C-alpha positions in Angstrom: 93.8 165.5 118.0 94.0 168.9 119.4 92.4 172.4 117.9 96.3 173.3 117.5 97.4 170.1 115.8 94.8 170.2 113.5 94.9 173.5 112.2 98.7 173.2 111.8 97.9 170.0 109.8 95.7 172.1 107.7 97.8 175.0 107.2 100.5 172.6 105.9 97.7 171.3 103.2 97.3 174.9 102.5 100.6 176.0 101.8 101.5 172.7 99.5 98.3 173.7 97.4 99.2 177.7 96.9 103.0 178.0 97.0 103.8 173.9 96.0 106.1 173.5 99.0 106.1 170.9 101.7 106.1 171.8 105.0 106.5 169.7 108.4 103.1 170.5 110.4 105.3 170.1 113.4 107.2 173.0 112.7 104.2 175.6 112.4 103.1 177.5 115.7 99.7 177.6 116.4 98.1 179.3 119.4 95.0 180.2 121.3 94.0 183.6 120.1 94.3 186.4 122.4 91.2 187.7 123.8 91.2 191.2 122.0 90.9 189.2 118.6 88.5 187.6 117.2 88.9 183.9 116.6 89.8 180.5 118.7 93.4 180.0 117.4 95.9 181.8 115.7 98.7 180.8 113.6 101.8 182.4 113.2 102.5 183.2 109.6 106.0 184.7 109.8 108.2 181.5 109.4 106.2 180.9 106.4 107.1 184.3 104.2 110.0 182.4 103.2 107.9 180.2 101.1 105.3 182.7 100.0 107.5 185.4 99.2 104.7 187.9 100.1 103.8 190.4 103.1 102.4 189.1 106.3 99.1 190.1 105.7 98.9 188.7 102.1 99.8 185.7 103.0 97.7 185.1 106.1 94.6 186.6 103.6 95.9 184.1 101.1 96.2 180.8 103.8 92.6 181.9 105.6 90.6 182.2 102.4 92.0 178.2 101.5 91.4 177.0 104.7 87.8 178.5 105.0 86.9 176.9 101.6 88.4 173.7 102.0 88.1 172.9 105.4 84.6 172.8 107.0 85.5 172.8 110.3 87.1 176.2 110.0 84.4 179.0 109.5 86.1 182.2 109.7 89.6 183.9 109.7 91.2 187.4 110.2 94.9 188.0 109.2 96.3 190.8 111.7 99.8 191.6 110.5 101.2 188.0 110.7 98.7 186.7 112.8 96.2 184.7 111.3 93.1 184.3 113.8 90.7 181.6 112.8 87.1 180.3 114.2 86.3 177.0 114.5 83.1 176.1 113.0 79.9 174.5 115.0 80.8 171.2 113.2 84.3 171.1 114.9 83.1 172.0 118.7 80.0 169.4 117.9 82.7 166.6 117.2 84.8 167.5 119.6 82.0 167.4 122.3 81.1 164.2 121.0 84.1 162.5 121.1 84.8 163.5 124.7 81.0 162.7 125.7 81.3 159.1 124.1 84.7 158.2 125.4 84.7 156.8 129.2 88.6 157.2 129.5 88.6 160.7 128.0 91.7 162.3 129.6 93.5 159.3 130.2 96.3 159.3 127.6 97.8 156.4 125.7 100.2 154.0 127.6 104.3 155.0 127.3 105.4 152.0 128.4 107.4 153.6 130.7 108.0 152.9 134.4 108.4 155.7 136.9 108.9 155.2 140.5 107.9 158.0 142.7 109.2 158.3 146.4 107.7 160.7 148.9 106.9 161.3 152.1 109.9 160.0 153.6 109.5 161.2 157.8 111.3 160.5 160.4 110.2 158.3 163.3 110.6 161.1 166.4 107.5 162.7 165.7 104.0 162.9 163.7 103.6 164.2 160.4 103.1 167.8 160.1 101.7 170.8 157.5 105.1 170.1 155.7 104.7 166.4 155.3 101.3 167.2 153.8 102.7 169.3 151.0 105.4 166.6 150.5 102.2 163.8 150.7 99.9 165.6 148.4 102.5 166.6 145.9 104.1 162.9 145.7 100.2 161.6 145.3 98.7 163.8 142.6 102.2 163.5 140.6 101.7 160.0 140.8 98.1 159.9 139.8 99.2 162.3 136.8 102.1 160.2 135.4 99.6 157.2 135.4 97.2 159.3 133.9 100.0 160.3 131.5 99.9 156.9 130.2 102.7 155.7 132.6 103.4 152.5 135.3 103.6 154.3 138.6 105.3 152.7 141.7 104.6 154.6 144.8 107.4 154.1 147.9 108.4 156.1 150.6 111.8 155.5 152.3 111.2 155.9 156.5 114.3 157.3 158.5 113.7 155.0 161.1 117.6 154.9 162.4 119.7 157.5 163.7 120.5 160.1 166.6 116.6 161.3 166.2 114.9 158.5 167.0 117.5 157.7 169.7 116.6 161.2 171.4 113.1 159.8 172.0 113.6 156.7 172.9 116.1 157.9 175.6 113.6 160.9 176.9 110.8 158.2 176.9 113.1 156.1 179.5 114.1 158.7 181.7 111.3 161.2 182.0 107.8 159.3 180.6 107.6 156.6 183.2 106.5 154.1 180.8 104.0 156.0 179.2 102.1 154.4 176.0 99.7 155.3 173.5 97.3 153.0 175.7 97.8 154.6 178.8 98.0 158.2 177.7 94.6 158.1 175.1 97.5 159.5 172.5 98.5 158.2 168.9 102.0 156.6 169.1 103.4 159.1 167.0 102.2 162.2 168.6 103.6 160.5 171.9 107.0 159.8 170.6 107.0 163.7 169.0 106.3 164.7 173.0 109.3 162.4 174.2 111.5 164.3 171.0 110.5 168.1 172.6 111.2 166.9 176.1 114.5 165.3 175.1 115.4 169.2 173.4 114.0 170.9 176.7 116.2 168.7 178.9 119.3 169.0 176.5 119.0 173.3 176.6 118.6 172.9 180.0 122.0 171.0 180.6 123.6 172.9 178.1 122.7 175.9 180.1 124.7 174.7 183.5 127.3 173.4 181.1 127.9 177.2 179.9 127.5 178.8 183.2 130.2 176.8 184.5 132.0 178.1 181.8 132.2 175.4 179.1 131.9 177.1 175.1 128.1 176.6 174.0 129.0 174.5 170.8 131.3 172.3 173.3 128.7 172.2 175.8 126.5 170.8 173.4 128.8 167.4 172.6 129.4 167.3 176.4 125.9 167.2 177.8 125.3 164.0 179.3 121.9 163.6 177.7 123.6 163.8 174.5 126.5 161.6 175.2 123.9 159.0 176.7 122.2 159.2 173.1 125.1 158.3 171.0 125.7 155.8 173.2 122.4 154.5 172.6 122.7 154.7 168.8 126.5 152.3 168.9 124.5 150.2 170.7 121.8 149.9 168.3 124.6 149.3 165.6 126.0 146.7 167.5 122.7 144.7 168.1 122.2 145.7 171.8 118.8 143.6 172.4 117.4 146.3 175.3 118.2 149.3 172.5 116.6 147.5 169.9 113.8 146.0 171.6 112.6 149.6 172.9 113.5 151.0 169.3 111.3 148.3 167.8 108.4 149.4 169.7 108.5 152.8 169.7 108.9 152.7 166.2 105.7 150.7 166.1 104.0 153.3 167.8 105.1 155.7 165.3 104.2 153.3 162.3 100.3 153.3 163.6 100.4 156.5 163.7 101.6 157.2 160.1 99.0 154.5 158.6 96.2 156.3 160.3 97.2 160.0 159.2 98.0 158.5 155.7 94.5 156.6 155.6 93.1 160.2 156.7 94.9 161.6 153.6 93.9 159.0 151.1 97.9 158.1 150.7 98.9 154.8 150.1 102.3 153.3 148.7 102.8 150.3 146.8 106.5 149.5 148.9 107.8 151.3 152.0 111.6 150.9 152.2 113.3 151.7 155.8 116.3 153.3 156.4 117.1 150.3 159.0 117.3 148.0 156.2 118.8 150.2 153.4 121.8 152.6 155.6 124.5 150.3 154.4 123.6 150.3 151.2 125.8 151.9 148.5 129.5 150.8 150.5 129.9 148.5 147.5 129.4 151.4 145.1 132.2 153.3 147.2 134.8 150.8 146.5 133.8 150.5 143.0 134.8 154.1 142.8 137.7 154.1 144.5 138.8 150.6 142.0 138.0 152.9 138.8 139.9 156.0 140.6 136.6 158.2 140.5 136.7 158.6 144.2 139.8 159.1 146.5 140.8 157.5 150.0 142.4 160.3 152.1 145.1 159.6 155.0 142.4 159.4 157.9 140.8 156.5 155.8 137.5 158.7 154.9 136.5 158.4 151.0 135.7 161.6 149.1 134.3 162.6 145.3 136.0 165.3 144.1 133.1 167.8 142.3 135.5 170.9 141.9 135.2 170.4 138.2 131.4 170.2 138.1 131.4 173.6 140.1 130.4 172.0 143.7 132.9 170.8 145.8 134.3 167.7 147.2 131.6 165.2 148.8 132.5 162.9 151.8 131.1 159.2 151.2 132.4 157.4 153.9 134.0 158.6 157.3 137.3 157.8 158.6 135.9 155.0 160.6 134.0 153.5 157.7 130.8 154.4 158.4 128.8 155.7 155.7 126.5 159.1 155.4 123.3 160.0 154.0 124.2 160.0 150.4 126.1 157.0 150.4 122.9 155.0 151.2 121.0 157.0 148.5 123.4 156.0 145.9 122.9 152.2 147.0 119.5 152.9 147.4 118.9 154.1 143.8 121.2 151.2 142.2 118.8 148.7 143.9 115.6 150.3 142.5 116.8 150.6 138.9 118.2 147.2 139.2 115.2 145.7 140.8 112.4 147.6 138.7 113.9 148.2 135.0 112.9 152.1 136.1 112.9 154.4 133.1 112.5 157.4 135.4 112.9 158.3 139.2 110.9 161.0 140.9 112.1 162.0 144.3 109.7 164.7 145.9 112.1 166.6 148.4 112.0 170.2 149.8 114.4 173.0 148.0 116.7 172.6 150.8 117.8 169.0 149.3 118.4 170.9 146.1 122.7 170.6 146.2 122.3 166.7 147.6 120.4 165.8 144.7 122.8 167.3 142.2 125.7 165.7 144.0 123.9 161.9 143.8 123.2 162.8 140.1 126.6 163.5 139.4 128.5 161.0 141.2 126.1 157.9 139.8 127.0 159.2 136.7 130.6 159.2 137.3 129.9 155.6 138.6 129.1 154.9 135.0 125.3 154.8 135.5 123.5 156.2 132.3 120.3 155.9 134.2 121.4 159.0 136.4 120.2 161.7 133.9 116.8 159.8 134.4 116.6 160.9 138.5 114.5 163.9 138.7 114.6 165.7 142.0 110.7 167.5 142.3 111.9 170.3 144.4 109.7 172.3 146.3 109.0 174.9 148.6 108.6 175.3 152.0 105.1 175.6 153.5 104.6 178.9 156.0 102.0 180.1 158.5 100.3 183.3 158.8 102.2 183.5 161.8 105.3 182.2 160.7 107.8 179.1 160.0 107.1 175.4 162.2 109.9 174.1 164.5 110.0 170.4 165.6 112.2 170.7 168.3 109.7 173.0 170.0 106.5 171.5 169.5 105.8 174.6 167.4 104.6 172.6 164.1 101.2 172.3 163.0 100.5 168.7 163.4 98.9 166.9 160.3 96.3 165.3 162.4 95.2 168.9 164.3 94.8 170.2 161.0 93.0 167.8 158.9 90.7 168.2 162.4 90.4 171.7 162.2 90.2 171.6 158.6 86.9 169.6 159.5 86.0 172.1 161.6 86.2 174.7 159.3 84.1 173.0 157.2 81.1 172.7 159.4 81.3 176.3 160.6 81.6 177.7 157.3 78.9 175.4 155.8 76.6 176.4 158.7 77.0 180.2 158.2 76.7 180.2 154.6 73.8 177.5 154.5 75.2 175.4 152.0 74.2 172.1 153.8 71.0 173.1 154.9 69.1 170.6 152.6 71.1 167.5 153.4 69.9 165.2 156.1 72.3 165.1 159.5 73.4 161.7 159.1 75.3 162.9 155.8 76.5 166.3 156.8 79.7 164.8 159.0 80.8 163.0 155.7 80.4 166.1 153.8 82.2 168.0 156.6 85.6 165.7 156.4 85.1 165.6 152.3 85.3 169.8 151.8 87.7 170.0 154.8 90.1 168.0 152.8 89.4 169.0 149.8 89.9 172.6 150.9 93.1 171.5 152.3 94.3 169.6 149.3 93.5 172.3 146.7 94.9 175.0 148.5 98.1 173.5 148.6 97.9 171.6 144.8 97.2 174.8 143.3 100.4 176.7 144.1 103.3 175.6 142.1 105.6 173.1 143.6 108.7 175.3 143.2 107.2 178.4 144.7 106.8 179.1 148.8 103.5 178.9 150.4 101.4 180.8 152.9 98.7 178.5 154.0 95.5 179.9 155.6 93.0 177.4 157.0 90.2 179.9 156.9 90.7 181.3 153.2 91.0 177.7 152.1 87.1 176.9 153.0 85.6 179.9 151.0 82.8 178.6 148.7 83.6 181.5 146.8 86.9 181.8 144.4 89.6 179.8 143.3 89.3 176.8 146.2 88.0 173.3 146.5 85.1 174.0 148.1 83.9 176.3 145.3 84.7 173.4 143.0 82.8 170.6 144.8 79.9 172.9 145.4 79.9 173.2 141.5 79.9 169.5 141.1 77.0 169.2 143.2 75.3 171.8 141.6 75.7 169.9 138.1 74.3 166.7 139.9 71.4 168.4 141.4 70.5 169.6 137.8 70.5 166.2 136.6 68.6 164.6 139.1 65.8 166.9 138.8 65.7 166.3 134.9 65.6 162.6 135.0 62.8 163.2 137.6 61.2 164.8 135.0 62.0 162.1 132.4 64.2 164.8 130.6 67.2 162.9 128.8 70.6 164.3 128.8 71.4 163.4 125.5 73.6 165.4 122.7 71.3 166.3 119.3 72.0 167.8 116.5 72.0 171.2 117.7 74.4 174.1 117.1 76.5 175.2 120.2 75.7 178.9 121.3 79.3 180.9 122.0 79.2 180.7 126.2 78.8 176.5 125.1 81.7 176.7 122.5 83.8 178.3 125.4 82.6 175.5 127.9 83.8 172.8 124.8 86.8 174.5 124.5 88.0 173.9 128.1 86.5 170.4 128.0 88.4 169.8 124.6 91.8 171.1 126.0 91.5 168.3 128.9 94.0 165.6 127.8 96.4 167.8 126.8 96.2 169.7 130.3 97.1 165.9 131.8 100.1 165.7 129.6 101.0 169.1 130.2 101.0 168.9 134.0 102.3 165.2 134.0 105.4 166.3 131.8 105.9 169.6 134.4 105.5 167.3 137.4 102.5 170.3 138.4 99.5 169.5 139.8 99.0 173.1 139.7 98.0 173.4 136.2 95.4 171.0 137.0 93.7 172.7 139.8 93.7 175.7 137.8 92.1 173.8 134.7 89.3 172.5 137.1 89.3 176.5 138.6 88.6 177.6 135.0 85.8 175.0 134.0 83.9 175.5 137.2 83.5 179.0 136.7 83.0 179.2 133.0 80.3 176.7 134.3 79.0 179.1 136.8 78.7 181.7 134.4 77.1 180.0 131.9 74.8 178.5 134.6 73.4 182.1 135.9 73.0 183.1 131.8 71.6 180.1 130.5 68.3 178.3 130.9 68.4 174.3 131.1 65.8 172.4 132.3 63.6 175.5 131.4 64.4 175.6 127.8 61.9 175.0 125.9 63.3 173.3 122.7 63.7 169.8 123.5 67.0 169.0 121.1 68.5 172.2 122.8 67.3 171.2 126.4 69.0 167.7 125.7 72.0 168.5 124.4 72.8 171.3 127.7 71.8 168.6 130.1 74.6 166.1 127.9 77.0 168.9 128.1 77.1 169.8 131.7 76.8 165.7 132.6 80.7 165.8 130.5 81.5 169.3 132.9 80.9 166.7 135.8 82.5 164.0 134.4 85.7 166.1 133.7 85.8 167.8 136.8 85.5 164.7 139.2 88.2 162.9 136.9 90.2 166.4 137.3 90.2 166.6 140.8 90.4 162.9 141.3 94.0 163.5 139.9 94.6 165.9 143.1 93.1 163.1 145.0 90.1 165.0 146.1 86.6 163.7 146.3 83.7 165.7 144.7 80.0 165.4 146.4 76.7 165.0 144.3 75.0 166.8 147.2 75.2 169.9 148.8 
């Protein structure tokens, strides 16, 4: 039970005993006491004045007096203008610590019985994953972990956009400009090679457009009439017609990209329960369009196109089928959503997609609702801001993106350089250093991205993320390693890490207070789809431990009972740090 719920329950008993009135404990407001006042938690007295018929201070004094007299877990109180500040006793903190330390699943919430699908990553197959994809993948993976820790069954999926004009551009460039190059012949990952083809096509298109513009063709028209662009559209038509040569080339180049994606996902520690492919789903939704037409929800225009009028909902008219009968992107999403909810009996579906698609998901939910699907309201768009670099935005067509593989390698190198400069890994055997550099680099990358509220745009600075001080992944990793080192030394000296019947010091109470809040923080983070809440919880815990470590004797403490209890306390700190950072997909080393 959280302190807030405990205090609310006892306060309800106090009101009943003092005033003879029944109060719903859930309606009482309890919050953490502000730092400038003495106490741990504060009961807001004002809503109770209609029952007490007394002043705020008199009401607080009466309730506080009853609580300290009847609840051994509450040791002191002070009433300040309608705010009853309560101090919890050593008994409460010892019981809180013992409950957490004795529960191997501490932080794992009870099952909700709910099944949630999370779709993330969803890359195009014309280029490798880049920094923007990394934020998407890390958010999707961490939110999936959070939802699972909050007691939900979670299904992680991705939809690979493996068909369309984008991949045809890379296919055309490969045939015309790359002389049969393969990943093996070039020594490049397949997704990198295909990405080079995409950039080469963009450069070719610019050249052809410039020539047409110089001949007097308007630029917008020139982009449509450029020979390479016409050839790409012809290739797409052939693909849809099942042309053997085009399909064979498409399968080969997509295979290269899939292999590249898999390697990058493995480096990031990302996996999926199911992979969907647009080539297999792009025709889904057409039956729903007909259903909407039959119900009068959609309307067909004279040219044969089908639209949904959303003007009454504050939006505009949305195209669902083109005049030639081909579907648009949202048509596929309608069909995919229907299939997933039916196939998996989902309670909710979370789409992790950048905020440039906010309108798309507004439309998706509205249209599904108009089609009569009551689960449309259980679709959630986890909208996140873009990632920018110190020198500006990224552009795929110009080849100026920060490639995910290059960034992971850069982070490992930053970890090596920073570690050597700080001397943090001087005592680590050389054969372990590369493993630690990879762990620290990846931990720095994940933490720096996930500590930011998903809704905010962010500026990523690799060098800043590696800092061993401050709100960074390496700081928390080093804290965990430091605790493990203390515990190893204690074990070598035969000192047990065991809680004894001793009272906690104020510094230890601060640690226990943070530790005890972990399950509640998991629930809050899952509810808000925000790994940032867990990241900053882990930082607060690591920071509090480091202050405690610098001010407190642990192994050298002369009192054996106090010494053993302190070792048990920091062991729990290490365990909770490992669990919290695990929800971010970050590993913590035992040695640094």
